[in-house]
Backbone as a ProteinNet text record, in pm:
[ID]
protein_1_A
[PRIMARY]
MDIRVLNYFVTIVQTKSISNAANALHVTQPTLSRQIKDLEEELETVLFHRGSREIQLTDDGQYLYNRAMEILSLVEKTENNIRKSDELAGEIYIGAAESQSLDVIAKAIKRLTDLYPQVRIHIRSGNADDILEHLNKGVYDLGVTIGGYDTRKYNHIALKNRDRWGVLVPKDHPLTQMESPTLKDIVKYPLIVSAQTSSEPSALAGVGDYQIVASYNLLYNASLLVKAGVGIALCLDGIIDTSYEDSPLKFIASDTDQTNQMQIIWKKQSTQSPIAKKFLDILKEEIILNEDQN
[TERTIARY]
-721.5	-780.2	-909.9	-918.7	-1031.8	-1147	-1269.4	-1387.5	-1406.7	-1380.7	-1396.7	-1303.5	-1179.8	-1083.9	-1123.8	-1177.4	-1227.5	-1337.7	-1423.7	-1529.3	-1469.6	-1363.9	-1294.2	-1242.6	-1178.4	-1118.1	-1224.9	-1335.8	-1443.9	-1502.6	-1517.3	-1573.2	-1481.5	-1351	-1255.7	-1271	-1281.4	-1295.5	-1424.7	-1533.4	-1664	-1681.3	-1616.8	-1626.9	-1515	-1414.9	-1307.7	-1205.2	-1204.9	-1100	-1098.3	-980.3	-965.3	-1052.8	-1054.1	-1129.6	-1279.3	-1331	-1473.5	-1509.7	-1421.2	-1446.4	-1442.6	-1347.9	-1337	-1465.6	-1519.1	-1645	-1760.2	-1765.9	-1874.7	-1865.4	-1742.3	-1720.7	-1710.9	-1704.7	-1692.2	-1563.4	-1454.7	-1322	-1231.6	-1114.5	-1021.9	-944.7	-899	-820.1	-691.5	-617.5	-494.4	-522.1	-631.6	-667.6	-696.6	-773.5	-810.5	-687.1	-600.6	-478.1	-390	-382.5	-301.7	-357.4	-490.3	-553.4	-523	-531.2	-505	-357	-270	-126.8	-96.2	-158.2	-139.2	-191	-302.8	-358.5	-262.8	-204.4	-107.8	14.1	59.5	174.8	139.7	17.3	-26.9	-30.8	-77.5	-91.4	34.8	131.7	258.6	235.1	152.8	123.8	83.7	65.3	16.3	-123.6	-219.6	-358.8	-401.6	-337.3	-375.5	-253.7	-277.2	-174.1	-177.7	-71.3	-66.9	-37.8	-81.9	-44.9	-155.5	-251.4	-359.7	-468.7	-545.3	-648.6	-760.9	-789.8	-896.3	-835	-891.8	-838.6	-830.2	-713	-692.6	-638.7	-706.9	-666.6	-555.3	-464.3	-368.8	-442.3	-375.7	-437.9	-473.1	-381.6	-410.8	-524.3	-528.8	-637.1	-771.9	-777.1	-902.1	-946.2	-849	-881	-937.2	-872.4	-920	-1058.4	-1082.5	-1214.6	-1323.6	-1299	-1397.2	-1426.3	-1318.6	-1336.7	-1400.5	-1363	-1417.9	-1568.5	-1614.8	-1758.1	-1831.9	-1773.8	-1835.2	-1834.7	-1721.3	-1709.1	-1807	-1814	-1902.6	-2049.6	-2080.7	-2217.1	-2253.1	-2158.5	-2182	-2199	-2119.1	-2130.2	-2267.6	-2308.4	-2438.5	-2552.4	-2543.9	-2648.5	-2655.1	-2538.6	-2533.7	-2594.2	-2559.5	-2614.9	-2766.8	-2814.8	-2958.7	-3035.4	-2976.8	-3045.8	-3041.5	-2941.4	-2929	-3000	-3003	-3059.8	-3204.2	-3232.9	-3364.3	-3466.9	-3586.9	-3696.5	-3826.7	-3933.6	-4063.8	-4118.8	-4069.5	-4120.4	-4005.9	-4034.8	-3932.2	-3883.1	-3752	-3694.6	-3557.7	-3502.2	-3369	-3358.2	-3248.2	-3220.4	-3186.4	-3227.8	-3191.9	-3131	-3014.5	-2949.1	-2961.9	-3020.9	-3043.5	-2974.4	-2884.5	-2826.4	-2910.2	-2943.1	-3036.4	-2998.5	-3012.5	-3000.7	-3121.1	-3105.5	-3218	-3310.3	-3436.4	-3529.5	-3672.2	-3762.6	-3903.4	-3964.6	-3893.1	-3942.9	-3928.1	-3871.7	-3852.7	-3978.7	-4091.2	-4213.6	-4255.2	-4223.4	-4257.4	-4174.1	-4050.6	-3966.4	-4028.8	-4074.9	-4137	-4262.4	-4342.3	-4463.8	-4430.5	-4325.8	-4283.7	-4232.3	-4159	-4109.1	-4225.4	-4327.5	-4445.5	-4513.4	-4532.8	-4596.7	-4511.3	-4381.3	-4290.9	-4292.9	-4281.4	-4275.3	-4411	-4520.6	-4652.2	-4666.2	-4615.6	-4625.1	-4528.8	-4410.8	-4305.1	-4249.3	-4312.7	-4274.4	-4131.4	-4069.5	-3933.5	-3826.4	-3870.5	-3776.4	-3738.3	-3611.3	-3563.7	-3501.4	-3539.6	-3487.5	-3399.1	-3280.4	-3187.3	-3162.8	-3204.9	-3184.6	-3064.6	-2971.9	-2854.5	-2848.8	-2856	-2854.3	-2712.2	-2699.6	-2568.6	-2576.7	-2467.2	-2465.2	-2422	-2421.4	-2396.2	-2258.5	-2157.9	-2023.1	-2021	-2081.6	-2086.9	-2168.8	-2281.3	-2368.7	-2298.2	-2233.1	-2165.8	-2049.9	-1978	-1867.5	-1918.6	-2026.1	-2079.4	-2149.6	-2207.4	-2270.2	-2164.1	-2053	-1945.5	-1880.7	-1878.7	-1820.2	-1916.1	-2042.5	-2140.8	-2206.4	-2175.4	-2237.5	-2384.8	-2414.1	-2550.9	-2597.6	-2724.8	-2785.2	-2832.3	-2884.2	-2944.4	-2903.9	-2905.9	-2875.1	-2969.1	-3016.3	-3099.5	-3013.3	-2991.6	-2904.3	-2976.8	-2926.9	-2978.9	-2868.2	-2902	-2802.3	-2755.3	-2649.8	-2600.4	-2532.3	-2515	-2445.5	-2388.4	-2301.1	-2234.2	-2326	-2387.2	-2481.2	-2411.5	-2278.9	-2206.4	-2195.9	-2204.8	-2183.6	-2311.7	-2417.7	-2536.9	-2664.3	-2751.3	-2889.8	-2968.1	-3085.2	-3158.9	-3308.9	-3384	-3525.6	-3540.7	-3597.1	-3613	-3721	-3695.4	-3790.1	-3827.4	-3951.5	-3994.9	-3936.7	-3868.1	-3805.4	-3890.9	-3948.4	-4032.4	-3959.2	-3831.1	-3756.3	-3723.1	-3719.1	-3676.2	-3541.3	-3450.1	-3322.7	-3341.5	-3268.2	-3274.4	-3168.8	-3198.7	-3100.1	-3169.5	-3105.5	-3155.1	-3085.1	-3162.8	-3106.2	-3171.3	-3108.1	-3176.8	-3299.5	-3402.7	-3529	-3517.2	-3411.9	-3393.7	-3285.5	-3248.9	-3143.7	-3192	-3101.8	-3141.8	-3210.8	-3177.1	-3239.6	-3389.4	-3435.7	-3578.5	-3660.4	-3592.9	-3663	-3677.6	-3614.1	-3620.8	-3734.3	-3807.7	-3923.6	-3881.6	-3777.2	-3731.2	-3580.7	-3500.1	-3355.1	-3300.5	-3205.9	-3141.9	-3021.3	-2964.4	-2846	-2730.1	-2724.3	-2618.3	-2638	-2761.5	-2787.3	-2741.8	-2768.6	-2737.6	-2588.2	-2508.7	-2364.8	-2287.2	-2355.2	-2288.7	-2258	-2319.3	-2303.9	-2221.8	-2154.3	-2077.9	-2169.4	-2121.7	-2204.5	-2162.7	-2262.2	-2242.5	-2300.9	-2220.4	-2264.4	-2252.7	-2320.6	-2311	-2169.4	-2124.6	-1989.8	-1980.9	-2092.2	-2092.4	-2009.7	-1918.7	-1822.7	-1888.5	-2004.6	-2067.7	-2162.5	-2188.5	-2293.5	-2248.9	-2125.2	-2082.3	-2078.1	-2014.5	-2009.8	-2148	-2240.8	-2372.5	-2455.1	-2444.7	-2527.6	-2471.2	-2339.9	-2277.5	-2205.1	-2215.5	-2145	-2193.5	-2099.3	-2129.6	-2185	-2176.5	-2233.7	-2127.8	-2003.8	-1898.7	-1832.8	-1775.1	-1703.1	-1800.2	-1758.9	-1837.5	-1743.6	-1790.8	-1709	-1779.2	-1711.4	-1762	-1690.6	-1767.3	-1707.6	-1717.3	-1806.6	-1822.6	-1896.3	-1886.6	-1962.9	-2031.2	-2131.9	-2207.7	-2238.2	-2264.3	-2308.5	-2458.7	-2506	-2648.7	-2693.1	-2810.1	-2852.3	-2881.4	-2921.2	-2948.5	-2825.7	-2709.3	-2586.2	-2559.9	-2588.4	-2571.2	-2665.2	-2786.8	-2882.7	-2832.4	-2755.4	-2697.2	-2593.6	-2518.7	-2421.4	-2492.4	-2604.7	-2682.4	-2733.9	-2787.6	-2836.6	-2725.4	-2603.4	-2490.5	-2433.1	-2482.5	-2436	-2311.2	-2277.2	-2156	-2174.1	-2291.8	-2319.8	-2461.6	-2496.1	-2627.3	-2606.9	-2702.3	-2681.3	-2759.8	-2688.8	-2754.2	-2808.4	-2937	-2997.4	-3128.6	-3193.5	-3325.7	-3431.8	-3548.4	-3659.5	-3721.1	-3783	-3861.3	-3786.5	-3654.4	-3576.9	-3572.9	-3548.9	-3556.4	-3690.5	-3769.5	-3900.9	-3886.8	-3922.8	-3917.8	-4058.2	-4160.5	-4297.5	-4360.1	-4309	-4372	-4337.7	-4425.3	-4420.5	-4289.6	-4235.5	-4115.8	-3985.8	-3992.7	-3872.2	-3767	-3642.6	-3537.1	-3480.3	-3525	-3471.3	-3582.7	-3541.6	-3636.7	-3571.5	-3650.2	-3601.6	-3646.8	-3552.3	-3582.6	-3551.8	-3652.7	-3633.5	-3550.4	-3465.9	-3387.5	-3479.3	-3444.9	-3527.3	-3511	-3409.4	-3388.9	-3476.5	-3551.2	-3643.2	-3570.5	-3463.7	-3381.5	-3407.1	-3450.2	-3472.9	-3381.2	-3292.5	-3200.4	-3271.5	-3224.6	-3282.9	-3258.2	-3349.7	-3337.2	-3361.2	-3289.6	-3304	-3260	-3309.9	-3258.1	-3171	-3049.1	-2952	-2896.3	-2842	-2771.4	-2668.1	-2565.2	-2454.7	-2500.7	-2456.5	-2494.3	-2436.3	-2317.1	-2251.5	-2302.4	-2380.7	-2422.9	-2547.3	-2560.8	-2679.5	-2767.6	-2884.7	-2974.4	-3032.4	-3049.2	-3113.6	-3261.9	-3328.8	-3472.8	-3554.3	-3518.7	-3597.8	-3572.4	-3449.1	-3420.6	-3495.2	-3501	-3575.8	-3723.9	-3777.1	-3918.3	-3944.8	-3852.7	-3868.6	-3872.5	-3783.4	-3780.4	-3909	-3963	-4090.6	-4202.2	-4206.4	-4309.4	-4290.2	-4164.9	-4137.2	-4187.7	-4166	-4215.6	-4366.8	-4435.1	-4580.7	-4622.8	-4551.9	-4584.7	-4563.8	-4459.8	-4433.7	-4547.9	-4596.4	-4708.6	-4834.9	-4860.9	-4977.8	-4973.8	-4857.4	-4842.4	-4867.8	-4818	-4839.1	-4987.3	-5058.2	-5202	-5282.1	-5240.7	-5310.8	-5288.2	-5171.7	-5140.8	-5188.7
5137.3	5190.9	5264.2	5389.2	5474	5454.4	5438	5420.8	5541.9	5661.4	5783.2	5783	5737.4	5733.6	5626.4	5514.5	5412.3	5470.4	5550.8	5615.2	5711.7	5783.8	5871.1	5789.5	5678	5592.1	5540.3	5491.1	5438.3	5547.6	5667.1	5778.5	5815.9	5813.6	5841.7	5739.6	5612.5	5506.5	5525.7	5554.5	5562.6	5689.3	5797.7	5922.5	5935.9	5845.5	5830.1	5943.4	6028.8	6129.6	6190.2	6241.7	6309.2	6434.4	6510.5	6635.7	6610.7	6510.6	6478	6433.5	6350.8	6301.5	6415.4	6506.8	6620.9	6704.1	6725.8	6800.3	6726	6595.4	6516.4	6510	6506	6492.7	6627.7	6736.3	6870.9	6886.8	6835.7	6856	6908	6962.7	7013.6	6898	6920	6816.3	6783.6	6882	6850	6764.3	6795.5	6716.4	6572	6554.6	6420.2	6343.5	6409.7	6344.2	6301.1	6385.9	6354.4	6233.3	6226.5	6113.3	5981.9	5982.9	5861.4	5823.7	5923.2	5896.1	5833.4	5886	5829	5685.1	5659.4	5523.7	5428.3	5470.8	5387.3	5359.5	5459.8	5439.6	5344	5356.5	5267.1	5122.6	5102.8	4967.3	4919.2	5010.9	4979.1	4926.5	4999	4958.8	5082.2	5062.2	5166.6	5126	5214.7	5182.6	5225.9	5330.7	5383.5	5390.4	5370.1	5398	5548.6	5617.6	5761.1	5793	5910.3	5958.8	5951	5862.1	5851.7	5953.8	5991.8	6094.8	6043	5913.9	5854	5757.8	5752.4	5667.3	5521	5461.8	5320.4	5253.1	5148	5078.3	4978.9	4966.2	4855.3	4730.8	4616.1	4493	4507.4	4566.6	4589.2	4689	4788.4	4885.5	4821.7	4731.4	4662.5	4574.8	4506.3	4421.7	4506.5	4620	4706.5	4761.3	4796.4	4848.3	4744.1	4619.8	4513.4	4495.6	4493.7	4476.4	4599.7	4718.2	4842.5	4849.5	4804.7	4805.1	4716.2	4599.8	4510.6	4574.1	4636.2	4697	4812.1	4901.3	5016.8	4973.8	4869.4	4817.4	4761.4	4689.7	4632.4	4741.9	4847.4	4959.9	5026.6	5052.2	5115.8	5029.6	4898.4	4807.4	4803.3	4800.5	4796.9	4923.3	5038.4	5165.2	5169.1	5126	5128.8	5036.1	4920.2	4821.1	4853.8	4931.5	4966.9	5097.3	5188.6	5320.4	5308.2	5375.5	5367	5448.1	5394.9	5468.4	5420.5	5493.5	5456	5330.9	5300.5	5186.9	5093.5	4962.6	4865.2	4893.1	4906.5	4942.3	4877.7	4885	4830.1	4758.3	4688.9	4619.4	4473.5	4387.7	4246.4	4207.6	4146.9	4096.1	3944	3892.5	3748.7	3698.2	3603.8	3535.5	3412.7	3390.9	3283.5	3210.8	3080.3	3000.3	3028.6	3008.1	3023.5	2902.6	2926.7	2815.7	2867.6	2793.8	2830.4	2800.9	2726.6	2695.5	2812	2923.3	3039.2	3124.7	3076.3	3155.3	3179.1	3085.5	3105.8	3219.6	3234.5	3347.3	3478.1	3478.2	3598.3	3638	3539.6	3569.3	3629.1	3575.5	3628.7	3771.6	3798.8	3934.8	4030.7	3985.2	4069.9	4106.6	4009.8	4038.3	4132.6	4110.4	4192.7	4338.1	4358.7	4495.7	4565.9	4489.3	4549.2	4598.3	4518.9	4555.2	4667.1	4665.2	4760.4	4824.2	4930.6	4993.2	5045.5	5068.9	5122.2	5013.1	4889.3	4778.2	4766	4737.7	4711.1	4571.7	4495.5	4360.2	4358.6	4303	4293.4	4144.9	4100.7	3961.8	3957.2	3868.6	3849	3702.8	3678.6	3541.3	3486.9	3357.4	3293.5	3148	3076.5	2937.5	2930.1	2809.3	2793.4	2844.7	2825.1	2872	3023.1	3094	3239.9	3285.6	3220.9	3258.1	3237.6	3124	3095.4	3191.8	3226.9	3322.5	3455.6	3507.6	3636.8	3626.5	3510.9	3489.6	3489.2	3424.2	3416.6	3552.6	3637.3	3771.1	3869.8	3830.5	3921.4	4011.7	3992.4	4073.9	4035	3904	3855.6	3823.9	3851.8	3812.5	3667.9	3629.5	3497.3	3441.7	3309.6	3246.7	3130.3	3120	3006.4	2916.3	2793.3	2700.4	2569.5	2500.1	2369.2	2267.6	2157.3	2055.6	2065.8	1991.9	1986.5	2114.8	2130.9	2245.7	2204.5	2286.3	2254.7	2290.9	2190	2213.7	2266.5	2255.1	2309	2459.9	2517.7	2661.7	2740.2	2671.8	2746.4	2692.9	2785.1	2751.4	2745.3	2681.9	2670.7	2657.4	2687.8	2654.2	2578.2	2459.5	2377.7	2436.7	2434	2480.6	2362.9	2359.5	2252.8	2275.4	2176.9	2186.7	2111.6	2186.5	2125.8	2116.3	2147.6	2151.4	2012.3	2001	1877	1900.4	1807.2	1812.6	1758.6	1814.3	1766.5	1834.8	1849.6	1905.3	1998.1	2110.9	2207.9	2183.3	2160.8	2123.1	2205.5	2214.6	2273.7	2189.8	2252.3	2182.3	2069	2072.8	1965.4	1866.7	1865.9	1777.4	1631.9	1535.8	1393.8	1346.7	1406.1	1362.5	1390.7	1488	1519.6	1409.6	1319.3	1209.7	1087.1	1091.3	977.1	998.8	893.9	905	940	876.5	903.5	880.6	978.8	960.5	948.2	859.8	841.3	934.1	943.2	1026	973.8	843.2	786.9	827.6	844.1	896.7	1041.8	1118.8	1261.7	1287.3	1209.5	1237.5	1194.8	1142.1	1112.1	1240.7	1351.5	1479.1	1576.4	1673.3	1773.4	1846.5	1860.4	1911.8	2052.2	2130.1	2259.8	2244.7	2265.5	2236.2	2360	2356	2463.7	2473	2596.5	2617.8	2582.2	2551.5	2514.5	2389.5	2391.9	2283.2	2150.9	2154.4	2030.1	1971.5	2042.7	1998.4	1883.3	1887.1	1784.9	1644.6	1623.8	1488.7	1432.1	1512.4	1461.1	1426.7	1503.9	1481.7	1374.3	1361.1	1275.2	1152.9	1134	1021.3	888.8	806.2	670.5	654.9	758	746.4	716.3	703.1	672.6	797.8	786.1	898.7	1004.6	1130.1	1241.4	1358.3	1452.3	1568	1696.1	1774.1	1905.6	2010.1	2087.3	2187.3	2328.6	2349.9	2484.1	2473.7	2580.6	2589.4	2725.7	2736.4	2861.7	2895.3	3023.6	3070.8	3096.3	3163.9	3187	3117.3	3054.5	2966.5	3041.4	3167.3	3239.9	3240.4	3265.3	3264.4	3126	3022.2	2886.6	2859.7	2916.2	2893.3	2950.6	3059.9	3116.2	3021.6	2954.1	2855.6	2736.6	2696.7	2586.1	2625.6	2747.2	2794.7	2797	2830.6	2839.5	2702.9	2596.8	2462.5	2419.5	2491.5	2455.7	2322.9	2300.6	2178.3	2181.9	2086.5	2085.2	2108.8	2177.3	2226	2145.3	2087.5	2027.2	2140	2131.6	2244.7	2202.3	2301.1	2281.5	2329.9	2270.2	2308.9	2440.5	2514.6	2631.4	2762.2	2759.3	2883.4	2949.2	2869.9	2917.6	2873.4	2967.2	2935.6	2874.4	2747.2	2678.1	2638.8	2694.1	2649	2714.7	2830.6	2898.8	2828.4	2845.8	2766.1	2781.5	2902.1	2926.7	2914	2856.3	2843.5	2760.8	2810	2733.1	2622.8	2620.2	2524.5	2438	2325.2	2236.1	2180.1	2170.4	2107.6	1962.1	1871.8	1729.5	1686.3	1637.3	1594.6	1467.2	1457	1335.7	1224	1100.4	987	955.9	1013.1	990.8	1086.6	1034.1	1115.9	1166.8	1240.4	1290.9	1440	1476	1615.9	1653.6	1746	1788.3	1874.7	1867.5	1948.7	2096.2	2179.9	2324.6	2386.3	2492.9	2556.7	2702.4	2780.8	2915.4	2907.6	2960.2	2942.8	3077.5	3077.8	3194.9	3146.7	3226.4	3186.6	3173.1	3065.8	3043.8	3150.7	3199.3	3295.7	3438	3462	3598.1	3636.1	3764.2	3816.9	3881	3826.1	3876.7	4012.2	4100	4228.1	4204	4298.2	4280.8	4254.5	4321	4302.6	4165.4	4112.7	3977.9	3873.2	3894.1	3802.2	3803.4	3922.8	3933.4	3862.4	3877	3809.1	3657.8	3604.1	3459.3	3411.6	3490.7	3454.4	3448.8	3548.8	3552.2	3435.5	3404.3	3292.8	3161.1	3139.9	3017.1	3008	3122	3122.4	3089.5	3144	3117.5	2970	2910.7	2768.5	2683.6	2715.9	2641.8	2661.4	2785.8	2813.1	2733.5	2727.4	2652.3	2504.5	2452.3	2310	2279.4	2371.6	2350.3	2355.7	2445.6	2458.9	2341.4	2275.2	2159.8	2030.5
25660	25537	25571.4	25535.4	25570.3	25471.4	25525.2	25440.6	25349.1	25402.7	25324.4	25203.4	25223.3	25112.8	25011.6	25058.9	24967	24878.5	24936.8	24859.1	24757	24795.7	24700.6	24582.3	24613.6	24511.2	24414.3	24468.7	24386.2	24297	24351	24273.8	24157.6	24180.4	24072.8	23960.3	23997	23896.4	23818.1	23887.7	23822.6	23738.4	23779.5	23701.4	23599.6	23610	23511.2	23510	23613	23621.8	23761.6	23799.5	23928.1	23932.7	23823	23822.1	23834.7	23762.6	23772.8	23913.7	23971.6	24106.8	24207.6	24191.3	24282.8	24279.8	24161.3	24149.9	24216.9	24196.1	24253.3	24405.1	24457.2	24601.6	24672.9	24595.7	24651.8	24733	24676.1	24733.5	24622.5	24659.6	24558.8	24495.7	24372.4	24305.3	24380.3	24429.7	24504.4	24628.5	24698	24816.4	24778.4	24670.6	24626.1	24579	24504.2	24456.2	24573.4	24674.4	24791.6	24866.6	24878	24946.5	24874.4	24742.2	24665.2	24672.5	24669	24682	24817.7	24922.6	25056.5	25062	24993.7	24991.4	24921.5	24810.2	24739	24826.1	24899.8	24988.4	25102.1	25153.5	25261.3	25213.7	25090.4	25035.2	24964	24948.1	24881.5	24739.9	24665.4	24528.2	24447.5	24317.8	24228.5	24183.2	24196.8	24166.3	24026.5	23972.3	23842	23750	23622.5	23521.9	23493.5	23525.4	23504	23357	23316.7	23184.3	23080.9	23096.7	22999.2	23032.4	22931.6	22950.4	23039.9	23030.8	23110.7	23210.9	23330.6	23437.2	23392	23409.8	23381.3	23507.1	23551.6	23673.4	23646	23741.1	23739.8	23787.7	23785.8	23836.4	23984.2	24062.1	24204.1	24220.9	24133.4	24138.8	24111.1	24012.9	23981.4	24097.5	24160	24275.7	24389.5	24416.5	24523.9	24491.4	24367.1	24328.5	24354.3	24315.6	24338.1	24486.9	24567.8	24712.3	24774.3	24725.9	24780.7	24758.5	24641.7	24614.5	24714.1	24747.1	24844.9	24983.8	25020.4	25153.2	25169.3	25071.9	25081.1	25080.4	25003.6	25003	25139.3	25201	25333.6	25437.7	25428.2	25521.5	25509.4	25384.4	25361.8	25413.4	25385.5	25430.6	25582.5	25648.3	25794.1	25854.3	25797.4	25847	25830.3	25714.9	25689.6	25782	25811.8	25893.1	26042	26084.4	26226	26257	26159.5	26183	26232.7	26341.6	26403.6	26324.3	26314.5	26251.9	26313.1	26287.5	26342.6	26274.5	26156	26079.5	26044.7	26044.2	26008.3	25866.4	25851.5	25722.6	25710.3	25590.8	25568.9	25436.9	25417.8	25292.5	25320.8	25230.7	25237	25103.9	25108.8	24989	24987.7	24880.2	24867.5	24741	24757	24642.3	24612.3	24486.1	24454.4	24326.5	24330	24209.4	24120.8	23990.4	23899	23912.2	23943.9	23961.3	23961	23895.9	23899.8	24036.1	24119.6	24253.6	24350.9	24302.8	24389.9	24401.6	24348.4	24357.7	24502.3	24592.3	24733.7	24793.2	24745.8	24787.9	24738.7	24614.1	24556.7	24633.7	24672.7	24749.3	24885.5	24950.1	25080.2	25066.5	24958.4	24933.7	24911.4	24837.7	24813.3	24944.8	25032.4	25160.9	25245	25244.4	25325	25279.3	25148.4	25096.4	25103.6	25102.6	25123.7	25267.7	25360.3	25502	25538.9	25477.1	25513.2	25386	25337.7	25210.2	25205.6	25322.1	25322.3	25311.3	25298	25280.8	25134.1	25108.5	24971.8	24967.1	24868.1	24849.6	24726.2	24738.9	24626.6	24597.4	24479.4	24436.9	24343.3	24373	24288.3	24245.9	24114.4	24063.4	24058.3	24080.6	24073.4	24113.5	24092.9	24137.1	24283.1	24339.8	24482.9	24522.9	24438.2	24472.2	24491.5	24399.5	24406.3	24526.6	24550.1	24661.5	24795.2	24812.6	24939.7	24964.3	24858.7	24873.3	24927.6	24869.3	24912.1	25047.5	25076.5	25206.5	25316.6	25290	25388.8	25413	25311.1	25324.2	25389.7	25404.7	25461.2	25360.4	25231.9	25127.3	25111.2	25118.4	25113.6	25255.3	25282.7	25410	25405.3	25290	25272.3	25137	25126.1	24998.4	24971.8	24849.3	24808.3	24721.7	24766.7	24695.4	24666.9	24566.3	24528.5	24552.6	24618.2	24649.6	24794.3	24826.5	24963	25006.2	25137.2	25193.6	25328.9	25385.8	25511.4	25628.4	25689.4	25799.3	25924.4	25930.5	26045.9	26040.1	25920.1	25902.7	25883.5	25836.6	25795.7	25860.3	25898.9	25931.1	25800.7	25804	25678.6	25701.7	25598.1	25587.9	25456.4	25463.9	25343.6	25253.1	25123.2	25022.7	24932.6	24887.4	24797.4	24659.4	24608.3	24476.2	24374.1	24281.1	24177	24043.2	24042.5	23917.2	23864.9	23734.8	23668.7	23602.7	23622.3	23551.5	23410.6	23319.9	23182.8	23098.9	22969.4	22877.7	22779.3	22750.6	22653.7	22521.9	22414.9	22285.4	22175.2	22057.7	21941.1	21906.4	21851.1	21828.7	21727.1	21642.6	21544.6	21586.7	21713.7	21763.2	21761.1	21737.4	21736	21864	21979.4	22104.5	22106.2	22027.7	22026	21959.3	21885.5	21818.3	21907.6	22025.6	22116.9	22216.1	22246.2	22335.1	22477.3	22527.8	22664.2	22672	22626.4	22627.4	22769.6	22785.4	22915.2	22926.1	23045.5	23064.7	22979.9	22961.6	22876.4	22730.4	22688.2	22553.6	22543.4	22648.1	22648.6	22642.1	22717.7	22727.6	22603.6	22503.5	22376.5	22299.2	22340.5	22270.8	22356.8	22293.3	22369.7	22468.2	22592.2	22700.1	22744	22780.8	22846.2	22986.3	23089.4	23226.4	23314.2	23426.1	23523.7	23577.1	23601.5	23655.2	23802.7	23865.6	24007.3	24027.5	24124.7	24140.2	24175.1	24240.7	24284.1	24181.5	24072.1	23980.5	23891.7	23843.3	23748.3	23809.8	23926.2	23981.6	24010.2	24065.4	24102.1	23979.3	23875.3	23756.1	23665	23658.6	23557.8	23614.7	23744.5	23806.5	23748.7	23707.9	23665.8	23526.5	23441.9	23307.3	23201.8	23243.2	23146.5	23092.2	22972.9	22913.1	22862.7	22877.7	22824.5	22797.9	22716.2	22677.4	22719.6	22803.5	22842.6	22758	22681.9	22592.9	22648.6	22747.1	22802.8	22935.7	23014.4	23138.4	23143.7	23228.5	23236.8	23381.3	23404.6	23533.9	23532.2	23427.6	23409	23280	23286.1	23177.7	23047.6	23054.9	22931	22840.3	22899.4	22819	22760.9	22839.1	22788.1	22672	22679	22570.3	22438.5	22445	22323.3	22263.7	22350	22302.7	22238.9	22298.8	22240.8	22102.8	22090.5	21959.8	21855.8	21900.9	21808.5	21773.2	21837.4	21805.8	21880	21988.4	22064.6	22136.2	22190.2	22264.1	22315.4	22401.7	22465.4	22613.8	22678.9	22815.7	22917.5	23013.3	23128.4	23216.3	23252.8	23323.7	23388.2	23451.9	23508.5	23410.8	23417.8	23331.4	23379.6	23287.1	23322.7	23327.5	23318.4	23324.9	23187.4	23085.4	22947.2	22890.2	22841.2	22787.3	22648.2	22636.8	22507.2	22460.7	22526.2	22498.6	22375.8	22333.5	22221	22088.8	21990.9	21867.2	21791	21785.7	21706	21786.5	21903.7	21986	21913.3	21906.1	21840.5	21929.4	22056.1	22152.8	22210.5	22266.5	22332.1	22458.6	22565.7	22688.7	22690.5	22721	22731.2	22873.3	22945.3	23083.3	23087.8	23189.1	23208.7	23254.3	23220.2	23260.9	23409.2	23473.2	23616.6	23695	23790	23870.5	23994.3	23971	24081.1	24100.4	24219.9	24253.6	24368.9	24345.7	24450.5	24553.5	24677.3	24783.1	24755.1	24802.5	24788.9	24925	24955.7	25085.5	25079.5	25173.7	25195.6	25320	25310.4	25417.8	25463.3	25584.9	25637.3	25738.7	25760	25847	25991.5	26057.5	26196.8	26288.9	26258	26345.4	26325.2	26221.9	26190.3	26269.9	26297.3	26362.3	26256.1	26237.4	26134.9	26176	26078.2	26102.6	26131.5	26196.9	26223.2	26097.7	25988.4	25866.3	25804.6	25816.9	25766.4	25849.3	25979.5	26066.6	26030.7	26004.9	25967.6	25835.1	25740.3	25611.4	25630.4	25713.1	25735.3	25802.1	25893.5	25956.8	25852.8	25765.3	25660.2	25563.4	25530.8	25440.5	25498.7	25627.5	25691.7	25680.3	25698.3	25685.3	25543.1	25443.7	25302.9	25269.1	25323.1	25297.5	25350.8	25470.6	25529.8	25446.4	25402.2	25319.8	25189.6	25126.3	25001.5	25022.2	25134	25164.7	25185.7	25253.4	25278.6	25147.8	25056.7	24928.8	24837.4	24853.7	24769.1	24833.6
[MASK]
++++++++++++++++++++++++++++++++++++++++++++++++++++++++++++++++++++++++++++++++++++++++++++++++++++++++++++++++++++++++++++++++++++++++++++++++++++++++++++++++++++++++++++++++++++++++++++++++++++++++++++++++++++++++++++++++++++++++++++++++++++++++++++++++++++++++++++++++++++++++++++++++++++++

């Protein structure tokens, strides 16, 4: 499969027609149509539904588009990180869990980009399952995860986790009237939990029967479900701001003083780019500085 043809395919999808793509790519329509036809024959599938005025992808076409975006992004990142220049430059892709404890990551990014203005940092939010998938594919250079991980596959730097586990509820919820609700009190109500596969057993083990009505990837979407009365959301504190006077929601900390480990990880078999190595060095310095200040 030719990278150039993948770029043709992606351009057709994004511009929504062969003619638009041909203009953008500065090639003739017959040439572009022939390239896509050859690609379909190579893959033994049909990528587009023919006949409609606007490009419509088949299921295989949608799958290829998703993978092509990852492949082309990886190619671009590799070229940028290898290309020689007088100044350290390149791109770093970091997958990160939502957490207020990531301020040390932000400080390291600030120092890095101040020192090397040609560096670009791309932060992608997600849970551990999503982060590990993209890390394993090489789409992400680094991943920040909460909880356990496979030490055989990943190197790591430990990060201080200041997050509190608890539950996000409507401000007039019965749990807000309790001085210190326990997890057993919390699970009496319909729950909205993280879609991360490891989160449910660790948080709810041994509490008896409970009802999960929904799951979420990013907490903001879960907060909308809480506002709508779907359920209450198990989550970390500080991600959704409930401190202002008119907030319709309230965060209630769990009575269990359990703080999961947090770390930034990368694949042991991977070779880090010079800019990723520099970022990790700066991050280690920031961690030491934070420890000295505290």
